C-alpha positions in Angstrom: 0.0 0.0 0.0 2.8 2.4 0.8 4.3 2.1 -2.8 0.9 2.6 -4.6 0.4 5.7 -6.8 -3.3 5.5 -6.1 -4.5 7.2 -2.9 -5.9 4.7 -0.4 -7.8 5.6 2.7 -9.4 3.6 5.5 -12.2 5.3 7.5 -14.2 4.0 10.5 -18.0 4.3 10.5 -17.7 7.6 12.2 -16.0 9.1 9.2 -12.5 9.4 10.9 -9.5 8.7 8.7 -7.6 5.8 10.2 -5.1 5.2 7.5 -3.8 6.9 4.4 -1.0 5.7 2.2 1.9 8.0 1.1 0.4 8.5 -2.3 -2.5 10.3 -0.7 -0.4 13.4 -0.2 0.2 13.9 -4.0 -3.3 12.8 -5.1 -5.1 15.0 -2.6 -2.5 17.8 -2.3 -2.7 17.7 1.5 0.0 16.7 4.0 -0.4 13.1 5.4 -0.6 14.3 9.0 -3.4 16.8 8.0 -5.3 14.0 6.2 -5.1 11.7 9.3 -6.5 14.5 11.5 -9.7 15.1 9.3 -13.0 13.4 8.9 -14.5 12.7 5.5 -16.8 15.8 5.7 -14.4 18.2 7.4 -14.8 21.8 6.2 -11.1 21.9 5.5 -11.7 19.7 2.3 -14.1 22.4 0.8 -16.0 19.7 -0.9 -18.3 20.6 -3.9 -19.9 18.8 -6.8 -18.0 18.7 -10.1 -20.0 21.7 -11.4 -18.9 23.8 -8.3 -22.4 23.6 -6.7 -22.9 22.4 -3.1 -21.9 18.9 -2.3 -24.9 16.8 -3.2 -25.9 13.6 -1.5 -25.3 11.5 -4.6 -21.7 12.8 -4.7 -21.0 11.6 -1.2 -19.4 8.1 -1.5 -19.0 7.6 2.2 -22.7 8.3 2.9 -23.7 6.1 0.0 -21.6 3.1 1.1 -22.5 3.5 4.8 -26.2 3.7 3.9 -26.4 1.0 1.2 -23.7 -1.2 2.5 -22.6 -1.8 -1.1 -19.6 -0.8 -3.1 -19.6 2.3 -5.3 -17.6 3.1 -8.4 -16.6 6.4 -10.0 -18.3 8.7 -7.5 -17.0 12.2 -8.4 -16.7 15.4 -6.6 -14.2 18.3 -6.1 -12.0 19.5 -3.2 -9.4 22.2 -2.7 -5.8 21.2 -1.9 -3.6 23.0 0.7 -2.7 25.7 -1.9 -6.4 26.4 -2.7 -6.3 24.6 -6.1 -9.3 22.6 -7.3 -8.9 18.9 -7.3 -11.4 16.7 -9.2 -11.6 13.1 -7.8 -13.0 9.8 -8.8 -13.7 7.5 -5.9 -14.3 3.8 -5.6 -15.2 2.4 -2.2 -16.3 -0.7 -0.4 -17.5 -1.6 3.1 -15.8 -4.2 5.3 -18.1 -6.1 7.7 -17.7 -7.8 11.0 -19.3 -11.1 12.1 -22.5 -9.3 13.0 -22.9 -8.0 9.5 -22.1 -4.4 10.7 -19.7 -2.2 8.8 -16.5 -2.1 10.8 -14.6 0.2 8.4 -14.7 1.5 4.8 -11.9 1.4 2.2 -11.6 4.0 -0.6 -9.4 4.2 -3.7 -9.1 7.8 -4.9 -7.9 8.8 -8.4 -7.0 12.4 -9.5 -9.2 13.1 -12.6 -8.6 16.8 -12.6 -7.0 16.8 -16.0 -9.8 14.7 -17.6 -12.6 16.8 -15.9 -11.0 20.0 -17.1 -10.8 18.7 -20.6 -14.3 17.3 -20.3 -15.6 20.7 -19.2 -13.9 22.3 -22.2 -15.4 19.7 -24.5 -18.9 20.2 -23.0 -18.6 24.0 -23.4 -17.6 23.5 -27.1 -20.5 21.1 -27.6 -23.1 23.2 -25.8 -24.5 24.7 -29.0 -24.8 21.3 -30.6 -26.5 20.0 -27.4 -29.1 22.7 -27.7 -29.8 21.6 -31.3 -29.9 17.9 -30.4 -31.7 18.6 -27.1 -29.7 15.8 -25.7 -27.1 15.9 -23.0 -24.9 13.2 -24.4 -22.0 13.5 -26.7 -23.2 11.5 -29.7 -26.8 10.4 -30.3 -28.4 8.1 -32.7 -32.0 7.2 -33.8 -32.2 3.9 -35.5 -35.2 2.5 -37.4 -35.3 -1.1 -36.4 -37.4 -2.1 -39.4 -35.0 -0.6 -42.0 -31.7 -0.7 -40.0 -31.1 2.9 -40.9 -29.5 5.3 -38.3 -29.7 9.0 -37.8 -26.6 10.3 -36.1 -25.9 13.6 -34.3 -23.7 15.3 -31.8 -20.0 14.8 -31.5 -19.7 12.3 -34.3 -16.3 13.4 -35.6 -14.8 13.8 -32.1 -15.7 10.2 -31.2 -15.4 8.3 -34.4 -13.2 10.4 -36.6 -15.8 10.6 -39.3 -17.5 13.7 -40.5 -21.2 14.0 -39.9 -22.0 13.4 -43.5 -19.7 10.4 -43.7 -21.2 8.8 -40.6 -24.8 9.2 -41.8 -24.1 6.2 -44.1 -23.4 4.0 -41.2 -26.3 1.6 -40.5 -26.9 -1.1 -37.9 -24.6 -3.7 -39.6 -21.7 -1.2 -40.1 -22.1 0.0 -36.6 -22.1 -3.6 -35.3 -19.0 -4.5 -37.3 -17.1 -1.6 -35.7 -17.6 -3.0 -32.2 -14.5 -4.9 -31.0 -14.9 -8.6 -31.7 -14.3 -9.5 -28.1 -17.1 -7.2 -27.0 -19.5 -7.8 -29.8 -21.3 -10.9 -28.4 -21.6 -9.5 -24.9 -23.0 -6.2 -26.3 -25.6 -7.9 -28.5 -26.8 -10.1 -25.6 -27.2 -6.9 -23.5 -29.3 -5.3 -26.3 -31.3 -8.5 -26.7 -32.0 -8.7 -22.9 -33.1 -5.0 -22.9 -35.4 -5.7 -25.9 -37.0 -8.7 -24.3 -37.4 -7.1 -20.9 -38.4 -3.7 -22.4 -35.8 -2.0 -20.1 -33.2 0.7 -20.7 -29.8 -0.5 -21.5 -26.3 0.7 -20.6 -23.4 -1.0 -22.4 -19.6 -0.5 -22.5 -17.6 -1.7 -25.4 -14.7 -0.8 -27.6 -15.5 1.0 -30.9 -13.3 1.3 -34.0 -12.7 4.8 -35.2 -11.9 5.9 -38.7 -8.2 5.6 -37.9 -8.7 2.0 -36.9 -8.1 2.7 -33.2 -10.6 1.6 -30.6 -12.1 3.9 -28.1 -14.1 2.9 -25.0 -17.8 3.8 -25.4 -20.5 4.1 -22.8 -23.7 3.5 -24.7 -27.0 4.3 -22.9 -30.4 4.1 -24.6 -33.8 2.4 -24.9 -36.1 0.8 -27.3 -39.5 2.2 -28.4 -42.4 -0.2 -28.7 -45.7 0.1 -30.6 -49.0 -0.7 -29.1 -48.4 -4.4 -29.9 -45.2 -4.4 -27.9 -43.0 -4.6 -31.0 -39.9 -2.5 -31.0 -39.6 -0.1 -33.9 -37.0 2.4 -32.8 -33.7 2.4 -30.8 -32.6 5.6 -29.3 -29.3 6.1 -27.6 -26.3 8.2 -26.8 -22.7 7.2 -27.0 -20.1 8.8 -24.7 -16.4 8.4 -25.1 -15.1 6.9 -21.8 -11.6 6.2 -23.0 -9.9 8.5 -20.5 -11.8 7.1 -17.6 -11.2 3.5 -18.7 -7.5 4.1 -19.1 -7.5 5.6 -15.6 -9.3 2.6 -14.3 -6.9 0.2 -16.0 -4.0 2.2 -14.6 -5.5 1.9 -11.2 -5.8 -1.9 -11.5 -2.2 -2.0 -12.8 -1.1 0.1 -9.8 -2.9 -2.3 -7.5 -1.3 -5.2 -9.3 2.1 -3.6 -8.9 1.3 -3.1 -5.2 0.6 -6.8 -4.8 3.8 -7.6 -6.7 5.8 -5.3 -4.5 4.4 -6.9 -1.4 5.2 -10.3 -2.8 8.7 -9.2 -3.7 9.2 -8.0 -0.2 7.6 -11.2 1.2 5.3 -9.0 3.1 1.8 -10.1 4.0 -1.3 -8.1 5.0 -3.6 -9.0 7.8 -6.6 -7.6 9.8 -8.4 -8.5 13.0 -12.0 -7.3 13.4 -12.3 -6.9 17.2 -16.1 -6.8 17.0 -16.7 -10.0 14.9 -13.4 -11.6 16.1 -12.7 -12.4 12.4 -9.1 -12.5 11.0 -8.1 -11.8 7.4 -4.8 -13.0 5.9 -3.5 -12.0 2.4 -2.0 -14.9 0.3 1.5 -13.7 1.2 0.6 -14.0 4.9 -0.5 -17.6 4.4 2.8 -18.2 2.6 4.8 -16.7 5.5 3.2 -19.2 7.9 4.0 -22.0 5.5 0.7 -22.4 3.7 1.4 -21.2 0.1 -1.8 -21.0 -1.9 -3.9 -21.7 1.2 -7.1 -19.7 1.8 -8.7 -21.3 4.8 -10.6 -19.4 7.5 -8.1 -18.1 10.1 -9.6 -18.2 13.6 -8.1 -16.9 16.8 -7.6 -20.5 18.0 -5.7 -21.3 14.7 -3.6 -18.1 15.2 -2.6 -19.2 18.7 -1.9 -22.7 17.5 0.6 -21.3 14.9 2.2 -18.9 17.5 5.1 -20.2 19.6 3.7 -20.9 23.1 6.4 -19.0 24.9 5.5 -15.8 23.0 1.8 -15.9 23.9 2.3 -13.6 26.9 4.3 -11.1 24.8 1.6 -10.8 22.2 -1.1 -10.6 24.9 0.8 -7.9 26.7 1.4 -5.8 23.6 -2.2 -6.1 22.5 -3.6 -5.2 25.9 -1.4 -2.1 26.1 -2.5 -1.0 22.6 -6.2 -1.5 23.4 -6.1 0.1 26.8 -4.0 3.2 26.0 -6.1 5.7 24.0 -3.0 7.6 23.1 -1.6 4.7 21.1 -2.8 3.7 17.7 -0.1 1.4 16.4 2.3 -1.3 17.6 5.3 -3.3 16.4 6.2 -6.7 17.8 8.4 -9.6 16.9 7.5 -13.2 17.8 8.1 -16.8 16.8 5.7 -18.9 14.8 5.4 -22.7 14.3 6.2 -23.0 10.6 5.0 -26.0 8.7 8.6 -27.0 7.9 8.9 -28.0 11.6 11.2 -25.1 12.6 10.6 -21.8 14.4 10.4 -18.7 12.3 10.6 -15.1 13.4 8.0 -12.6 12.1 7.5 -8.9 12.6 4.0 -7.5 12.7 3.2 -3.8 12.4 -0.4 -3.0 13.3 -2.6 0.1 13.3 -5.8 0.3 15.5 -9.0 1.9 14.4 -11.4 3.1 17.1 -14.9 4.4 17.3 -15.7 8.0 18.3 -16.0 7.0 21.9 -12.6 5.3 21.7 -13.8 1.7 21.4 -11.3 -0.5 19.5 -12.8 -1.7 16.2 -10.2 -3.0 13.8 -6.5 -3.9 14.0 -4.8 -4.2 10.7 -1.3 -4.1 9.4 1.6 -6.0 7.7 3.6 -9.1 8.4 7.2 -9.8 7.4 9.4 -12.9 7.9 12.5 -11.6 9.8 13.9 -15.1 10.6 17.2 -14.4 8.8 17.5 -11.0 10.4 16.7 -12.4 13.8 19.2 -15.3 13.4 21.9 -12.8 12.4 21.0 -10.6 15.5 21.1 -13.7 17.7 24.4 -14.9 16.4 25.8 -11.4 16.9 24.4 -11.2 20.4 25.8 -14.6 21.3 29.2 -13.5 19.8 29.1 -10.3 21.9 28.1 -12.3 25.0 30.9 -14.8 24.5 33.4 -11.9 24.0 32.1 -10.1 27.1 32.2 -13.2 29.2 35.7 -14.1 28.0 36.7 -10.5 28.4 35.4 -10.2 32.0 36.4 -13.6 33.3 39.7 -14.0 31.5 42.7 -14.4 33.8 44.5 -12.1 31.5 44.1 -8.4 32.1 42.6 -6.3 29.3 42.7 -2.5 28.9 41.1 -0.8 25.9 41.8 2.6 24.4 40.3 4.6 21.5 42.8 4.3 18.6 43.7 8.0 18.9 42.8 8.5 22.5 45.1 9.0 25.5 42.7 7.8 28.2 41.3 4.3 28.6 37.7 3.5 27.8 37.3 0.1 29.4 39.1 -2.5 31.6 38.2 -6.0 32.9 38.1 -7.4 36.4 41.5 -9.2 35.9 43.1 -5.8 35.1 41.6 -4.1 38.1 42.6 -6.8 40.4 46.2 -7.1 39.0 46.9 -3.3 38.9 44.9 -2.3 42.1 42.5 0.1 40.4 38.7 0.3 40.6 36.4 0.2 37.6 35.6 3.9 38.0 39.3 4.7 37.7 39.4 3.5 34.1 38.5 6.7 32.3 41.4 8.5 34.0 44.1 5.9 33.2 46.9 6.6 30.8 49.2 4.0 29.4 52.3 5.9 30.6 51.2 5.6 34.2 51.1 1.8 33.9 54.6 1.2 32.5 58.2 1.9 33.2 59.8 4.4 30.9 61.6 1.7 28.9 58.5 -0.4 28.5 56.5 2.7 27.3 59.1 3.2 24.6 58.8 -0.5 23.6 55.0 -0.2 23.4 55.1 3.0 21.3 57.6 1.4 18.8 55.4 -1.7 18.4 52.2 0.4 17.8 54.1 2.7 15.4 55.2 -0.2 13.1 51.9 -2.2 13.5 53.9 -5.3 14.7 52.0 -8.4 15.8 52.9 -10.8 18.5 53.8 -10.2 22.2 56.5 -8.5 24.1 57.8 -8.9 27.6 57.8 -5.6 29.6 57.7 -4.3 33.1 54.3 -2.9 34.4 53.6 -0.6 37.3 50.7 -1.1 39.8 48.7 1.7 41.4 50.8 1.4 44.6 54.1 1.7 42.6 55.0 -2.0 42.7 56.7 -3.3 39.5 56.1 -6.7 38.0 57.0 -8.6 34.7 54.3 -9.0 32.2 53.7 -10.4 28.6 51.7 -7.8 26.6 49.9 -8.3 23.3 48.5 -5.4 21.3 45.5 -5.7 19.0 43.6 -3.2 16.9 39.8 -3.9 16.5 36.4 -2.4 16.4 35.0 -2.2 19.9 31.5 -0.7 20.6 31.5 0.9 17.0 34.8 2.7 17.5 38.3 1.9 16.3 40.2 0.7 19.4 43.5 -0.7 20.7 43.4 -3.5 23.2 46.3 -4.4 25.5 46.3 -8.0 26.8 48.5 -8.2 29.9 49.6 -11.5 31.3 51.3 -11.4 34.7 54.5 -13.4 34.6 55.1 -13.1 38.3 53.7 -16.6 39.2 55.7 -18.2 36.4 58.8 -16.4 37.7 58.0 -17.5 41.2 57.5 -21.1 40.1 60.9 -20.9 38.4 62.4 -19.5 41.6 60.7 -22.3 43.6 62.3 -24.8 41.3 65.6 -23.3 41.8 65.0 -23.2 45.6 63.9 -26.9 45.5 67.1 -27.7 43.7 69.2 -25.8 46.2 67.2 -27.5 49.1 67.9 -30.9 47.6 71.6 -30.1 47.4 71.5 -28.8 51.0 69.5 -31.8 52.0 72.2 -34.1 50.7 74.7 -32.1 52.6 72.6 -32.2 55.7 72.2 -35.9 55.3 75.9 -36.2 55.2 76.3 -33.9 58.2 73.5 -35.9 60.0 75.6 -39.0 59.6 78.6 -37.2 60.9 76.5 -35.8 63.8 75.2 -39.3 64.6 78.7 -40.6 64.6 79.8 -37.7 66.7 76.8 -38.3 69.0 77.8 -41.9 69.4 81.3 -40.8 70.2 79.8 -38.3 72.7 77.8 -41.0 74.3 80.8 -43.2 74.6 82.8 -40.4 76.1 80.0 -38.9 78.1 81.3 -40.0 81.5 84.6 -38.4 80.7 82.9 -35.1 79.4 80.3 -34.9 82.2 82.4 -32.2 84.0 81.7 -29.8 81.0 78.1 -28.8 81.2 78.3 -26.8 77.9 79.3 -29.9 76.0 76.5 -31.9 77.7 74.0 -29.3 76.6 75.5 -29.4 73.1 75.0 -33.1 73.1 71.3 -32.6 74.0 70.9 -30.2 71.0 72.6 -32.4 68.4 70.0 -35.2 68.8 67.2 -32.9 67.6 68.8 -30.7 64.9 69.0 -33.3 62.2 65.3 -34.4 62.8 64.3 -30.7 62.9 65.8 -29.9 59.5 64.6 -33.2 58.0 60.9 -32.4 58.7 60.7 -29.2 56.4 62.9 -30.8 53.8 60.4 -33.7 53.7 57.6 -31.2 53.3 59.4 -29.5 50.4 59.9 -32.9 48.7 56.2 -33.8 49.1 55.1 -30.4 47.9 57.5 -30.5 44.9 56.1 -33.8 43.9 52.5 -32.5 44.3 53.4 -29.5 42.1 54.7 -31.8 39.3 51.4 -33.7 39.4 49.5 -30.4 39.5 51.3 -29.2 36.4 50.2 -32.3 34.4 46.5 -31.8 35.3 46.2 -28.0 35.3 46.5 -27.5 31.5 43.5 -29.7 30.6 41.5 -28.6 33.6 41.9 -24.9 32.9 41.0 -25.4 29.3 37.8 -27.2 30.3 37.0 -24.5 32.9 37.3 -21.7 30.3 35.1 -23.5 27.8 32.5 -24.4 30.6 32.3 -20.8 32.0 31.4 -19.4 28.6 28.4 -21.8 28.5 26.8 -21.1 31.9 24.4 -18.2 32.8 25.8 -14.9 34.1 24.6 -15.8 37.7 26.8 -18.8 37.8 29.7 -16.9 36.3 29.4 -14.3 39.1 29.4 -17.0 41.8 32.6 -18.5 40.4 34.1 -15.1 40.2 33.4 -14.6 43.9 34.7 -18.0 45.0 38.0 -17.5 43.0 38.5 -14.1 44.5 38.2 -15.6 48.0 40.8 -18.4 47.4 43.6 -16.0 48.3 42.4 -16.2 51.9 44.1 -19.0 54.0 42.6 -22.5 53.5 40.8 -23.8 56.6 41.9 -27.0 58.3 39.4 -28.7 60.7 39.5 -31.2 63.5 37.6 -34.5 62.9 34.6 -33.2 64.8 34.5 -29.8 63.0 34.9 -31.6 59.6 31.9 -33.9 60.3 29.8 -31.0 61.5 30.4 -28.9 58.4 29.8 -31.9 56.1 26.5 -32.5 57.9 25.4 -28.8 57.6 26.3 -28.8 53.9 24.4 -32.0 53.2 21.3 -30.7 55.0 21.5 -27.5 52.9 21.7 -29.4 49.6 18.8 -31.7 50.6 16.6 -28.7 51.6 17.1 -27.3 48.2 16.1 -30.4 46.3 19.4 -32.2 45.7 19.3 -36.1 45.8 20.7 -37.5 49.1 23.6 -39.3 47.4 24.7 -36.2 45.4 24.2 -34.0 48.4 26.5 -36.1 50.5 29.1 -36.2 47.7 29.1 -32.5 47.1 29.1 -31.7 50.9 32.2 -33.9 51.4 34.0 -32.4 48.4 33.4 -28.8 49.5 34.7 -29.4 53.1 37.7 -31.4 51.7 38.6 -28.4 49.6 39.0 -26.4 52.8 36.4 -23.8 51.9 34.0 -24.8 54.7 30.3 -24.2 54.9 28.4 -23.4 51.7 27.0 -20.0 51.1 23.3 -20.5 50.2 23.7 -17.9 47.4 26.2 -20.3 45.7 23.6 -23.2 45.3 22.8 -22.3 41.6 26.4 -23.2 40.7 25.9 -26.8 42.1 23.0 -27.3 39.7 25.2 -26.6 36.7 25.9 -29.3 34.2 29.6 -28.3 34.5 29.8 -28.6 38.4 32.4 -31.4 38.2 34.6 -29.3 35.9 34.3 -26.3 38.2 35.1 -28.4 41.3 38.1 -30.1 39.6 39.4 -26.6 38.7 38.9 -25.3 42.2 40.6 -28.3 43.7 43.7 -27.6 41.5 43.7 -23.9 42.5 43.6 -24.8 46.2 46.2 -27.5 45.7 48.5 -25.0 44.1 48.0 -22.5 47.0 48.5 -25.2 49.7 51.7 -26.5 48.2 53.2 -23.1 47.6 52.4 -22.2 51.3 53.9 -25.5 52.5 57.1 -24.9 50.5 57.3 -21.3 51.9 56.7 -22.5 55.5 59.4 -25.2 55.1 61.9 -22.7 53.7 61.1 -20.2 56.4 61.5 -22.9 59.1 64.9 -24.0 57.7 66.0 -20.4 57.5 65.0 -19.8 61.1 67.0 -22.9 62.3 70.0 -21.9 60.2 69.8 -18.4 61.6 69.6 -19.8 65.2 72.6 -22.1 64.6 74.5 -19.2 63.1 73.7 -17.1 66.2 74.6 -20.0 68.5 77.9 -20.6 66.8 79.1 -17.0 66.3 79.5 -16.3 70.0 83.0 -16.6 71.2 84.7 -16.8 74.5 87.0 -13.8 74.0 86.1 -12.5 77.4 84.9 -9.2 75.8 81.3 -8.1 76.4 79.1 -7.5 73.3 75.9 -5.6 72.8 73.1 -8.2 72.5 69.3 -8.5 72.7 68.2 -10.7 75.6 65.0 -11.8 73.9 67.0 -12.7 70.8 69.3 -15.0 72.7 66.2 -16.7 74.3 64.6 -17.1 70.8 67.8 -18.7 69.5 67.6 -21.5 72.2 63.8 -21.9 71.6 64.3 -22.4 67.9 66.9 -25.1 68.5 64.6 -26.8 71.0 61.5 -26.5 68.7 61.3 -30.2 68.2 61.0 -31.0 71.9 58.7 -28.1 72.5 56.1 -28.9 69.9 55.3 -32.4 71.0 53.6 -31.8 74.4 54.7 -28.4 75.7 52.5 -25.3 75.7 54.9 -22.4 75.3 53.9 -18.9 76.4 56.2 -15.9 75.7 55.6 -12.5 77.5 58.4 -10.4 76.0 58.3 -6.7 76.7 60.4 -4.4 74.4 63.9 -4.0 76.0 67.0 -2.4 74.7 70.1 -4.5 74.0 72.7 -4.6 76.8 76.4 -5.3 77.1 76.8 -8.9 78.1 78.5 -12.3 77.3 76.0 -13.7 74.8 77.6 -17.1 74.6 77.3 -17.6 78.3 73.7 -16.4 78.4 72.9 -19.0 75.7 74.2 -21.7 78.1 72.0 -20.2 80.9 68.8 -20.4 78.8 69.7 -23.8 77.4 70.3 -25.3 80.9 67.2 -23.8 82.5 64.9 -24.6 79.6 66.1 -28.1 79.3 65.8 -28.7 83.1 62.2 -27.5 82.9 61.4 -29.8 80.0 63.0 -32.8 81.8 61.1 -31.9 85.1 57.8 -31.9 83.2 58.7 -35.1 81.3 58.3 -33.0 78.1 54.5 -32.5 78.8 53.2 -29.3 80.4 53.3 -25.5 80.3 56.4 -23.4 79.9 56.1 -19.6 80.4 59.0 -17.3 79.7 58.7 -13.6 80.6 61.1 -10.7 79.8 60.3 -7.5 81.7 61.9 -4.1 81.5 62.7 -2.9 85.0 64.2 0.6 85.8 67.8 -0.5 86.2 67.8 -4.2 85.2 66.1 -6.7 82.9 64.1 -9.5 84.5 63.9 -13.0 82.8 61.4 -15.4 84.5 61.1 -19.1 83.4 58.0 -20.9 84.9 57.2 -24.5 84.4 54.3 -26.7 85.5 56.5 -29.6 86.8 56.3 -31.3 90.2 58.5 -28.6 91.8 61.7 -28.7 93.9 61.2 -29.9 97.4 61.7 -27.1 99.9 64.4 -29.0 101.9 66.8 -29.1 98.9 66.0 -25.7 97.4 69.0 -24.2 99.2 71.4 -26.8 97.7 70.5 -26.8 94.0 73.2 -24.1 93.2 75.9 -26.1 95.0 78.5 -27.9 92.8 77.9 -31.6 92.2 74.4 -31.6 93.7 71.9 -33.3 91.5 68.5 -35.1 91.8 68.9 -36.9 88.5 69.8 -40.6 88.3 73.4 -41.6 88.1 74.9 -40.9 84.7 72.3 -38.4 83.7 73.5 -35.3 85.6 76.8 -34.0 86.8 75.4 -31.5 89.4 77.3 -28.7 87.8 74.5 -27.2 85.5 72.9 -24.7 88.0 76.3 -24.0 89.6 77.6 -22.8 86.2 74.4 -20.9 85.6 74.7 -19.1 88.9 78.3 -18.2 88.2 77.5 -16.8 84.7 74.8 -14.6 86.1 77.1 -13.3 88.9 79.7 -12.7 86.3 77.2 -10.3 84.7 76.6 -8.6 88.0 73.2 -10.1 88.3 71.4 -12.6 90.6 69.2 -15.7 90.3 66.2 -16.5 92.6 63.9 -19.5 92.9 60.3 -20.0 93.8 58.9 -23.5 93.7 55.8 -25.3 94.8 54.2 -28.5 93.3 52.9 -27.6 89.9 54.9 -24.3 89.6 58.6 -23.7 89.6 60.0 -20.2 88.7 63.6 -19.1 88.2 64.1 -15.3 88.3 67.2 -13.9 86.6 68.0 -10.2 87.0 70.6 -8.7 84.6 71.8 -5.1 85.1 71.4 -2.8 82.2 74.7 -1.0 83.0 77.3 -3.4 84.5 
């Protein structure tokens, strides 16, 4: 309709214009918006009859159709266009009925016949004199004698036939009959015969050959005259040349045909829905869109719903209800799916316009239908592509930063970038590439962009807090959100560097382990020698204490070395599994809904927190709570128990109820496997770090223990540090059954004999451990007093009987079995403290023994 050169208008029974095609503007000479705002009898049209008189009832096509409920053809009248020019119109119209037989709307085709009418008026003026002579109003008249077949002709003979009046007087009935087009002759004769038999007036249309052998369209109106016996004796009539009108009518039909062809070419169908009769009309092309080419069955509302995809019913209902309820709306556009006869779902786009009564009641919804399956599939493919990109972009472990091609500031960044560099999302618009790189790296980047090189380069990046880290950067030009952009893909090389460093550390530890094993053998041999010569060396308490230490050092170092070995083996196993697991994880995360992606993002971000380890009771309790939560949310009991066990075994603990949608995912096994590897990596790296720290601490203690000499010169030393050195060496004995409490106040270093103080702490601590049988509480306090430092060692042993407390500092006094003590330990301790200018005191009751050592700050 929109491509037709014929004006087409649809009016409701109230005379309101509900639709006008674009051609209406040129045909009527009035803007389309003005047309749609008028009624058929609006004064703005300035309607008149063709002769300029008032608009007669017989010239009103709308009133005639509404009254007779029948189509009308070639109803003519005049209007004025928006410039005040006269427009002469020929109108064909037809009513459209609802199920109750009432007129729901009226359709009119309007043709501009201004040129023909003006010519006709000129012709009529020229023929007016002749009309007065012939006393007939028609262009060419005849009077035929039926008995003789002779004709008397008058009027515009030459204008119609090309013959002069004298030439045409020779034309009789047979000649006149021969001039009728052969295709029209039989029909015309039958019409005359019917008129003769029924004694009725006749009106015939046929093509008539002129003198130049061209045919003109003739409208022949006349009647037969009968005598008293009912026998026809004369035939009177008038012939009017209707060529112009017929050609216009043919042009109109051709235009309508072209309209249909255009709709077919565009694969666009026409439809209407009478809201009063509930009847639906489909054009042939509409049937074809639904998969019924050539079909013309009655379309009911039930059939329409059957052909509409069920999941789109609510959408159509909602759009229709909004259109019907909102008086300010008259049109709608909606896309939905249909059940095509080929067994697949097709997408269609319906554009509809609603006609209402004067009181706003919805009457008719009509419009067009277009198959947009290809467009929709392309849009869907593009949307999925965008979603895949956005998901990969946001959840990638690589950091992404995007700039306009010629811009200095960033336009977007992903979560990995923000986490790696320490920025927030809102910081992105203010970021400049020079703030994220070292000077040398910025130069490398600019050179790479300048020559449009592909591939990656290794550079040094700078975090928000100023920390530097190595990174692998790739640069890519692409179209992002409809602008030419440059993307920087930044991969943090720090973990790889750390893994490489860990491998080197492992190698060094293995080398040191072999050395320690060798030293251990030597120590064991030395220990055996010490035991064999213990009786001879019992007089030297320092050597006895040293013998006590040697027994635990090798074992103390072996423990962290064993942990490193185990963690190293676990890392080798992890490396084999991680490649495939991470690939499956990336593929899986792109296939799950956004909600599950957000849950995974939250879990991964929390893995940096320390992994929890539980006692047996705590583990069983958490598994039970997790299982109950799964069952409450509809998980099968067996699966609930399996998932509850896995989650606690991972060390994450109780399940956050908001994470439950993740466990319903088809890819939950893939996600759990990946999380297990992530946690395994963190546990092993922590174990290696703890083992290395432990060995470093032992080595540091041994270094401190061995560096003190007996030169007789006082050195500046920290009292808590000398105590920590001894505690580190005794760590193996302390950790088995001893609860150690340290109350160290900050104290300044003092001038002392550090090697002698190490012997004091070694003797007192080991005596306490022996007294408690290596099970109990040991509390060590360092207190800053005004002129001295107080060191108090308290144990929970059985205590020292009161009757022997005064003897314990005497030489050779011991309560130990023969061969286990020389009786010189506390005597040496007492002498060392006095050498420092200090004093030692004892307080002992069953369950609590305390040695108080006072060391002056300025000796």
